[in-house]
C-alpha positions in Angstrom: -76.1 -44.6 184.8 -77.8 -42.3 182.3 -80.4 -43.5 179.8 -77.9 -42.9 177.0 -75.5 -45.4 178.6 -78.3 -47.9 179.0 -79.7 -47.7 175.5 -76.1 -47.7 174.1 -76.0 -51.3 175.3 -79.7 -52.2 175.0 -80.3 -51.3 171.3 -77.5 -53.6 169.8 -78.7 -56.4 172.2 -82.3 -56.1 170.9 -81.1 -56.1 167.3 -78.9 -59.2 167.8 -81.7 -61.0 169.6 -84.1 -60.2 166.8 -81.7 -61.6 164.2 -81.0 -64.7 166.2 -84.7 -65.3 166.8 -85.5 -65.1 163.1 -82.7 -67.5 162.2 -83.7 -70.0 164.9 -87.4 -69.8 163.8 -86.4 -70.5 160.1 -84.2 -73.4 161.3 -87.1 -74.9 163.2 -89.5 -74.5 160.2 -86.9 -76.2 157.9 -86.5 -79.2 160.3 -90.2 -79.6 160.8 -90.9 -79.5 157.1 -88.1 -82.0 156.5 -89.6 -84.4 159.1 -93.1 -84.0 157.7 -91.9 -84.8 154.2 -90.0 -87.9 155.5 -93.2 -89.1 157.2 -95.2 -88.7 154.0 -92.6 -90.7 152.1 -92.6 -93.4 154.8 -96.4 -93.5 154.8 -96.5 -93.9 151.0 -94.1 -96.8 151.3 -96.3 -98.5 153.9 -99.4 -97.9 151.8 -98.3 -100.2 149.1 -100.8 -103.0 149.1 -100.2 -106.4 147.6 -103.4 -107.9 146.4 -103.7 -111.7 146.6 -105.7 -113.5 143.9 -109.0 -114.5 145.3 -109.6 -118.2 145.8 -112.5 -119.6 143.8 -115.5 -120.0 146.1 -117.2 -116.7 145.8 -120.7 -116.3 144.5 -119.6 -116.3 140.8 -117.8 -119.6 141.3 -120.7 -121.2 143.0 -123.2 -120.0 140.4 -120.8 -121.3 137.6 -120.8 -124.8 139.0 
């Protein structure tokens, strides 16, 4: 086998591998970004705090009596 025969096969393989690698990396970044955004939305939903009115009995109420 001559170097010409080897590189005739090797160069297209490397080019295809490079293209597939870039596409796969972009897909992983999109999925990760999507998951992080979803987590942020979920965290914002969980952070909603419902405040209960305070029962009289604090310092102000005692001083007012």
